[in-house]
C-alpha positions as CSV (number, residue, x, y, z in Angstrom):
1,X,270.8,138.0,-7.1
2,X,271.0,137.7,-3.3
3,X,271.7,139.3,0.0
4,X,273.5,138.0,3.1
5,X,272.8,138.6,6.8
6,X,276.1,139.7,8.3
7,X,274.6,140.4,11.7
8,X,271.2,139.2,12.8
9,X,268.8,141.5,14.6
10,X,266.7,140.6,17.7
11,X,263.9,138.9,15.7
12,X,264.0,139.3,12.0
13,X,261.7,137.2,9.9
14,X,260.4,137.0,6.3
15,X,256.7,138.0,6.1
16,X,254.1,138.6,3.5
17,X,250.4,139.4,4.2
18,X,249.7,136.1,5.9
19,X,248.7,132.5,5.5
20,X,244.9,132.8,5.3
21,X,242.5,129.8,5.4
22,X,244.6,127.5,7.6
23,X,242.9,128.1,11.0
24,X,241.1,124.8,10.8
25,X,244.6,123.2,10.9
26,X,245.4,125.2,14.0
27,X,247.7,127.6,12.1
28,X,246.9,131.3,12.4
29,X,247.6,133.6,9.5
30,X,250.9,135.1,10.8
31,X,252.1,137.7,8.2
32,X,253.5,141.2,8.8
33,X,252.7,142.7,12.2
34,X,252.3,146.1,10.5
35,X,250.8,145.0,7.2
36,X,250.2,148.6,6.1
37,X,253.9,149.4,6.1
38,X,254.6,146.2,4.2
39,X,252.1,147.0,1.5
40,X,253.4,150.5,1.1
41,X,257.0,149.4,1.1
42,X,256.3,147.0,-1.7
43,X,254.6,149.7,-3.7
44,X,257.7,151.9,-3.2
45,X,259.8,149.3,-5.0
46,X,257.2,148.3,-7.6
47,X,256.2,145.0,-6.1
48,X,252.7,143.5,-5.7
49,X,251.5,144.3,-2.1
50,X,251.8,140.7,-0.9
51,X,255.5,140.3,-1.9
52,X,257.6,138.8,1.0
53,X,260.0,141.2,2.8
54,X,262.1,141.2,6.0
55,X,260.3,142.3,9.1
56,X,262.8,143.5,11.8
57,X,261.8,143.9,15.5
58,X,263.4,146.4,17.9
59,X,266.9,145.9,16.5
60,X,267.6,145.3,12.8
61,X,270.2,143.4,10.8
62,X,273.4,144.2,8.9
63,X,272.9,143.1,5.3
64,X,275.4,142.7,2.4
65,X,273.9,143.0,-1.1
66,X,275.7,140.7,-3.6
67,X,273.8,142.3,-6.5
68,X,272.5,145.7,-7.5
69,X,268.9,146.2,-6.6
70,X,266.2,148.8,-5.6
71,X,265.0,148.8,-1.9
72,X,262.8,150.7,0.5
73,X,262.4,150.8,4.3
74,X,259.1,151.5,5.9
75,X,257.5,151.1,9.3
76,X,258.9,152.7,12.5
77,X,262.1,154.7,12.1
78,X,265.3,152.8,13.0
79,X,268.9,153.9,13.1
80,X,270.0,153.1,9.6
81,X,273.0,153.7,7.3
82,X,274.2,152.5,3.9
83,X,278.0,152.1,3.8
84,X,278.0,154.3,7.0
85,X,276.0,157.1,5.3
86,X,272.5,158.1,6.4
87,X,269.6,156.2,4.6
88,X,266.1,157.6,4.2
89,X,262.8,155.9,5.1
90,X,259.7,155.7,3.0
91,X,261.6,156.1,-0.2
92,X,262.9,153.8,-2.9
93,X,266.7,153.7,-3.2
94,X,269.2,151.9,-5.5
95,X,271.9,149.9,-3.8
96,X,275.0,148.6,-5.6
97,X,276.6,145.2,-5.3
98,X,278.9,145.1,-2.3
99,X,277.1,147.8,-0.3
100,X,276.2,147.1,3.3
101,X,273.0,148.3,4.9
102,X,273.2,148.5,8.7
103,X,269.9,148.7,10.6
104,X,270.4,149.4,14.3
105,X,267.9,149.9,17.1
106,X,264.5,151.4,16.8
107,X,264.2,155.1,17.4
108,X,260.4,155.0,17.9
109,X,258.1,152.0,17.4
110,X,258.7,148.3,17.2
111,X,259.1,147.2,13.6
112,X,260.5,148.2,10.2
113,X,260.4,146.4,6.8
114,X,263.0,146.0,4.2
115,X,261.3,145.5,0.7
116,X,263.5,144.5,-2.3
117,X,262.4,144.9,-5.9
118,X,261.3,141.5,-7.2
119,X,260.8,140.2,-3.7
120,X,262.6,137.6,-1.6
121,X,262.7,134.1,-3.2
122,X,261.5,131.7,-0.5
123,X,259.2,128.7,-0.7
124,X,255.5,129.1,-0.2
125,X,253.9,126.8,2.4
126,X,250.1,126.7,2.5
127,X,250.0,129.6,0.0
128,X,252.2,132.0,1.9
129,X,255.9,132.7,2.5
130,X,255.3,134.1,6.0
131,X,257.4,132.8,8.9
132,X,255.1,131.3,11.5
133,X,257.5,131.0,14.5
134,X,255.1,129.0,16.7
135,X,254.8,126.1,14.2
136,X,258.2,126.6,12.4
137,X,256.6,127.1,9.0
138,X,257.5,129.4,6.1
139,X,260.2,132.0,5.7
140,X,263.7,130.7,5.8
141,X,263.6,127.4,7.5
142,X,260.6,128.5,9.6
143,X,262.8,130.6,11.9
144,X,264.2,134.0,12.6
145,X,267.0,135.1,10.3
146,X,270.6,134.2,11.5
147,X,274.1,135.4,10.7
148,X,275.2,133.9,7.5
149,X,271.8,133.4,6.0
150,X,271.7,134.1,2.3
151,X,268.4,135.0,0.5
152,X,267.8,135.2,-3.2
153,X,265.7,138.1,-4.6
154,X,264.7,139.7,-7.8
155,X,261.8,137.9,-9.6
156,X,260.9,140.7,-11.9
157,X,258.0,139.1,-13.7
158,X,255.3,141.0,-11.8
159,X,257.0,144.3,-11.0
160,X,255.4,147.6,-11.9
161,X,256.4,151.3,-11.8
162,X,257.8,152.1,-8.3
163,X,255.9,154.6,-6.2
164,X,257.7,157.9,-5.5
165,X,258.7,158.9,-2.0
166,X,256.0,159.0,0.6
167,X,255.6,162.4,2.2
168,X,252.5,161.8,4.2
169,X,253.0,158.3,5.5
170,X,250.5,156.7,7.9
171,X,250.2,157.9,11.5
172,X,252.6,156.4,13.9
173,X,250.5,157.5,16.9
174,X,249.9,154.4,19.0
175,X,248.5,156.2,22.1
176,X,244.9,155.3,21.1
177,X,243.8,151.9,19.8
178,X,240.2,151.7,18.6
179,X,238.1,148.6,19.3
180,X,234.6,147.3,18.7
181,X,232.5,145.3,21.2
182,X,233.8,141.7,21.6
183,X,231.8,138.5,21.5
184,X,231.4,138.4,25.3
185,X,230.8,142.2,25.7
186,X,227.7,141.4,27.8
187,X,229.7,139.4,30.3
188,X,231.1,142.7,31.7
189,X,229.0,145.3,33.6
190,X,229.1,149.0,32.9
191,X,231.6,149.7,35.7
192,X,234.2,147.3,34.3
193,X,233.7,148.5,30.8
194,X,234.3,152.1,31.9
195,X,237.4,151.1,33.7
196,X,238.7,149.3,30.6
197,X,238.5,152.5,28.6
198,X,239.3,155.1,31.3
199,X,242.9,154.2,32.1
200,X,246.0,153.5,30.0
201,X,247.5,150.0,29.7
202,X,251.2,149.2,29.4
203,X,252.6,146.5,27.0
204,X,254.4,143.8,29.1
205,X,257.8,142.4,28.3
206,X,256.0,139.0,28.0
207,X,254.5,140.1,24.7
208,X,255.3,138.6,21.3
209,X,253.8,138.0,17.9
210,X,251.3,135.6,19.4
211,X,249.8,138.3,21.7
212,X,250.4,141.4,23.8
213,X,250.0,140.9,27.5
214,X,248.9,144.2,29.1
215,X,249.4,145.7,32.5
216,X,246.9,148.0,34.1
217,X,243.4,148.1,35.4
218,X,242.1,144.6,36.1
219,X,238.7,143.8,34.5
220,X,236.3,141.5,36.1
221,X,233.6,139.5,34.4
222,X,230.2,139.0,36.0
223,X,229.8,135.6,34.4
224,X,233.3,134.1,35.2
225,X,236.5,134.0,33.3
226,X,236.1,130.8,31.2
227,X,233.9,130.1,28.2
228,X,233.5,127.0,26.0
229,X,236.4,127.1,23.6
230,X,235.7,128.9,20.4
231,X,237.4,130.5,17.4
232,X,239.8,133.3,18.2
233,X,239.8,136.4,15.8
234,X,242.9,138.5,15.2
235,X,242.9,141.5,17.6
236,X,240.6,139.9,20.1
237,X,241.1,141.2,23.7
238,X,240.7,138.3,26.2
239,X,240.2,138.8,29.9
240,X,241.8,135.8,31.8
241,X,241.3,135.1,35.5
242,X,243.8,137.7,36.7
243,X,241.8,140.5,34.9
244,X,244.8,141.7,32.9
245,X,243.9,141.8,29.2
246,X,245.6,139.8,26.5
247,X,245.5,141.2,22.9
248,X,245.7,138.3,20.4
249,X,248.0,139.1,17.5
250,X,249.3,137.7,14.2
251,X,250.4,134.3,15.5
252,X,247.5,134.0,18.0
253,X,246.1,130.6,18.9
254,X,243.2,129.7,16.7
255,X,240.8,128.9,19.6
256,X,240.5,130.2,23.2
257,X,238.6,129.8,26.4
258,X,238.7,133.3,27.9
259,X,235.8,135.8,27.4
260,X,236.6,138.5,24.8
261,X,235.6,142.0,25.9
262,X,236.6,143.8,22.7
263,X,238.3,143.5,19.3
264,X,240.8,145.9,17.7
265,X,239.4,147.4,14.5
266,X,241.2,146.2,11.3
267,X,242.3,149.8,10.5
268,X,244.3,150.0,13.8
269,X,246.0,146.6,13.7
270,X,249.1,148.1,12.1
271,X,249.4,150.3,15.1
272,X,249.4,147.2,17.4
273,X,252.3,146.0,15.3
274,X,254.3,149.0,16.4
275,X,253.7,148.7,20.1
276,X,256.7,147.6,22.1
277,X,257.3,146.6,25.7
278,X,256.8,149.6,28.0
279,X,254.6,151.5,25.6
280,X,251.3,152.9,27.1
281,X,248.1,153.4,25.3
282,X,244.3,153.7,25.8
283,X,241.5,151.8,24.2
284,X,238.7,153.7,22.5
285,X,235.3,152.2,21.7
286,X,234.2,152.5,18.0
287,X,230.8,151.6,16.6
288,X,230.9,149.1,13.7
289,X,230.0,151.7,11.1
290,X,233.0,153.9,12.2
291,X,235.3,150.8,12.1
292,X,234.1,150.1,8.6
293,X,234.6,153.7,7.5
294,X,238.2,153.6,8.9
295,X,238.9,150.4,7.0
296,X,237.6,151.9,3.7
297,X,239.6,155.1,4.2
298,X,242.8,153.0,4.6
299,X,242.0,150.9,1.5
300,X,241.2,154.1,-0.5
301,X,244.6,155.5,0.6
302,X,246.4,152.4,-0.7
303,X,244.4,152.6,-3.9
304,X,245.4,156.2,-4.4
305,X,249.1,155.2,-4.0
306,X,248.7,152.3,-6.5
307,X,247.3,154.8,-9.0
308,X,250.7,156.4,-9.2
309,X,252.5,153.1,-9.8
310,X,251.1,152.5,-13.3
């Protein structure tokens, strides 16, 4: 069973939930930019949450299915049709052999996910199938998908009962991104901290899966703009010499030498994955107990969905 890419999108890759435990090798986890949508998409087709799927960015692919299968699309809404007929999001749907799924440009956020029952059959490298574009690891030849690529799918050993259509899917509001205090929070005075939270930032066109460069209020550190190189966490917000924040993302460098003012809470990382160039948003400070509550609420939501898959 397989599918074929008839037309490649802007940047489509194969992703699972990431390559954890390889930072000491200089390889960040990568994985789905919006991991929440990937997890739910896999539940919609009866896959384990970590099953590899296709992540599409800004513009999707045209895909021919050589075999009958069961699929779901999640994430931000894109212009989509199946054999030139409208196709629904957040719902499992059967497709027949010979049908063509056309995924056009985004209508709202940055990314959508195509999940196929049984998953995409690609080789695991360092315990993950995720494409890590910076190092050329994983996915299909470590690269974005191209016209003519053919991908096998359908390992049905671990599948479960598919989840029914999602009616109340996760919030797509990216106007507020919550953060906790960063490792160098004390390097910034009260005035600069207030400026950081007061005004909106815009996502630059120079952004990618490594990080989002932001345009807006410049932030100045009272202790300089360089630190002894240290480990870089996912979602860290660095402040370089020009004062314009850089938000480290799924393919971030594993170490860095700029002070980190804040860090995106784990429950809001999926929202970062839906930010595209030109989008504007504000940061909001969250205490650590609030961040942990938000994480637990998100995990409880996933558990409640899984309860309907048995």
